[in-house]
C-alpha positions, 0 to 999 in steps of 0.5 A: 500500500502506498500512502502519502501523509499531508499536513503542516509542519508539526501536525503529527505526520512523523509520529503517525507515519512511524506507526503506520509503517510498523503497522503495515510492515512497509517503508517510511519515506520521511524526507525530512529525516533523510535530509537531516541525516545528510546534514548530520553526515555533512554530505554535499546534499546535506550541505545544500539542503542545510542552507534551505532548511534553516531558512524554512524554505523547501529543499529543491525538487531534484534533490528531493526526487533523487532521494525518493528514487533511491528508496523506491529502488530498495527491495523493501519498498516493493510492498509499498511506502509511507511518504511522510511529508512528500510530496510537497508540491503539485509538481512533485505529486505528478513526479511521484505518480510517474515514479510509482507508475513506472513500477506498476504501482500507484498512490492508494490513499492520501491522509491530510492531518488538520491541526489549528495553527496555535497548536502547531506553534505550541508543538513546534516550541515543545519540539525545539526545546526537546530536540534543538532543531535548527529549523524550529526557530519561531521565524523559520517555523512561521516560514514553513507554515506560510510556505505550506499554505502556499505550495503544499495545501493545494495538494489536498484538492489535488488528491480530493479530485482523484478521490484519494484524500481523507482529512484527519483531525490531528488533535488528541492523544497519539492513539486517538489520531492513530485510530483515525488513521487506521479507520481511514485506511480501512474505509 
């Protein structure tokens, strides 16, 4: 099963993506994690990505698509993938559809997590204090929210036109949200 998780930064995509990947025994593609690992390893890709991430900007498509292609080529991805935070633009969504189609697959379901902005800011502040992430400063986070609304939010309608999208409240406990995720996949 190929599932895409959408929603603003801090909405719980990462947490729910990890739970879902374990439940479905499939590969989770979290581009944020992949990029942060590249930054930590100080690879060329990581250095390029760092300048964008620190400003709250999206990393260019060609960098992200290269990472996605590498993961899709791995044997464990043949049973499906959970795409956590990717695609972020309609152009990326079209590229993902082409990549999957070239392997005889398609996007099966898109789950969009909805959380009020004031709750997102509260979560970001907690995460920044706990993890010390350089992309979780208040200014960078607000920029990420603005970029999400401008560039990524249109994907909700894009996938709704294809009858693939299910909107899910990201509020409540981790287990409550996880139950809503499972219901959306079962329904």
